[in-house]
N, C-alpha and C positions, 0 to 999 in steps of 0.2 A: 439403134445404139448398139455398139459391139460388146459392151461390158457384160452382157448376159450370155455370151457365147461360152460353150463348154467344149473342151477337147475330148476326143474319143480315141480308143485304141492306143497306138504308139505314136500318135501325132505330137510333134513339138510345135507350139504356137509362140512365135516371137512378136511382141508388141513393140514396135519402134515408135518412140515418142519424142517429138521435138520439144525442147524446153519452152518456158514461158517468155513473155516479153521482157526486153531490156531497153535501156535508154537509146543505145546505138541502133537497135532494130526499129524502135519507135520512130527514130529520125531518119530511117532508111540509109544508114551508113554501113560500109563493109565491116563486118564483125566476125573475125575468124579466131586468131590467137588472142585477141583482146579478151579481157576477163571481167566484164561488168557484172553487177548483181542484177537480180530481177527487179523490175519496177513493182509498185504495189499491185498493178493489174497483173503482172506476171506471177506474183505470189498467189493471187486469187485463182489464176489458171492452175497452178500446182495444187492448190487446195481442192479445186473442183475435180481434178484428175484423181486425187486420193479418195474423195468422197464416193465417186462412181466406181472406179476400178479397184478400190479396196475391198469390194464385195467378192472378188474372185479369189481363187486359191493360186498362190504364186510359188514357183520353184526358186526364183531368184530375181533380183533387181540389179542390173548393171548400169553404170553411168560413165559418161565422159568425165575427165578430171576437172573440167572447167566449172567455175562457180555457178553459172546460170543453169547448168545441167544438174549439178548436185543439189541446188536449192529446189529444183523442180522434183527431184527424186525423193527429197527428205520427207515430205508429208505422207506419201504413200508407204515409204519404208517404215516410218513410225507407226502408221495405222496397222500394218500387217505384222509388225514385229520382226522385220528382217533388216540386216545391215546392207548398206549400199556397196556393191562390188565395183571398184574403180578400174576402168580399162583405158589406158592412154591412147590406144588405137581408135577410140570413139570420138576423139577431139574433133573440133571443126577444122575445115580446110584452112590452110594458111594463105591469107591474102597478101602477105609480104608488105610491100611499101604502100599498099592501098588501104591498110587497116585504118579505120576511123574516118575515111573519106567518102564522099558521095560519088555516084556514077559520073556526074558532070565534072567534078574535080579530077577524077582519074582520067577521064577522056581528054581533058586539057593537058595534063602532065605526061601521060603515057599513052597517047592515042593509038600508036601501032600495036603495043602490047594489049591494050584493051580490045581492039578489033580482032586480033588473033584469038584472044581468050573467048570472046563472045561467039566466034565462029566455031571453035573447037576447044573447049576447056579440058578435053581428055588429054590432048597432047601439049597444049599451051597453058602455062601457069601465069597467074597475076605476077607483076614485076617483083621478083625475089620471093615468090610464093610457091605453091604446090599445085600439081596437076590433078585432075580427077582420077587418073589411073594410079597415081601414088596414094591417093586417099583410099581407093578401092582395095589396093594391096594390103594396107595396114588394117583397115576396118574389116576386110574379108577374113583376115587371120583371126580377129576377135570372134567373128561369127562362127568360124570353124571350131574354135575352142568351146564356145557355148554349146554347139551342137554335140560335141563329144561328151561334155559334162552332163547335159540334160537331154535324154532321149525322147522324153515326152513331157507334157504339161505346159503351163504358161510361164513365160519368161519376159520380163520387161527390160527394154534397152532404151535408155534416155540419152539422146545425142542432139544433133544439130541439123539445120535445114539442108545444107549441101551434103553433109556426110550421110544422112539418111537416104536422100534421093540417089546418091552415087551407089550406096550399098545395095539398095533395092534393085537398081539397074544391073549391078554386078550379079546379084543372086538370080535374076530373071533372064539373064542373057541379053539384056538391052545394052547397046553401045554406051559406055559410061560418059562419053563425050556429049551425049544428047540429054544428060540428066536435067539440065535447066529448062528444056523444052518438052519433056515427056511426062514429068511427075511433079506434083505439088506436095508441099509439106508445111501447112499452116501452123501458126503458133499453137503449141500444146496439142497439135494434131496427133492422132494415133493411127498408125498403119500396121496391119497384121499380115504376117507371112506364115503360112503353115508349111512344115517340113514333114513329109510322109514318104511312103515308098517310092513315089514317082518324082521326088524332088520338091523344090519350093513352089508354092502357089500363093499369089497375092489375094487375100480375102477382103481387105479393106485398105483404103488409101486416104490418109489425112482426115480421119473422122474427128469432128469437133462437137458432136452432139452432147458431150458431157459438160460443155462450157455454158454458163449463163449467156443469154442473148446479147447483153450489153457489152460483153468483152469478147464475144466470138468474132466480131468484125473489126477488131483493132488492127492497126497497120503492122506489117511485118510478115504477112502471109506469103 
């Protein structure tokens, strides 16, 4: 479990946290700009995150402006007595006309767009949506600002499945168009990146050890 880790020297440690479960994610539907609330299970995920990671000392908590991310951030923010800092660049990728639909529905209606996107989401967007490179540009700027504000210590960033994977690829020099096939980001999972003299280093990916067993395996991973 990563919550016991301590930073040393001038290392900045960013904890990238995916939000908890929503009804759209539970039903395996595209959920980008949609703004659902957490399900009861998702709220339990947020509370479990707060219970375990609230033991650490935090410099700041940043969140996407979307409801599911803020609701995930709220329990730990209240526990440690810090306000949630909203950053628009941390929002989820825009799935355009695919919002709220299943893979099968999208494949039937926009087969060519779907095949191009699955082959290379870095350059190809969902119909009317956003490419991975566009997400990397806006989310990367947020990360740059965080690194300027906080030279060391623990910072939590609560965001979304695609955005977190794209941002980690961007930070580590992995082609962002491969994010769907290189990294995982389970519900309420915690990925840790250290920023020190030699640049970013991934220390943990999608850790869910803080979640009770009965909700750890819920759909949406």
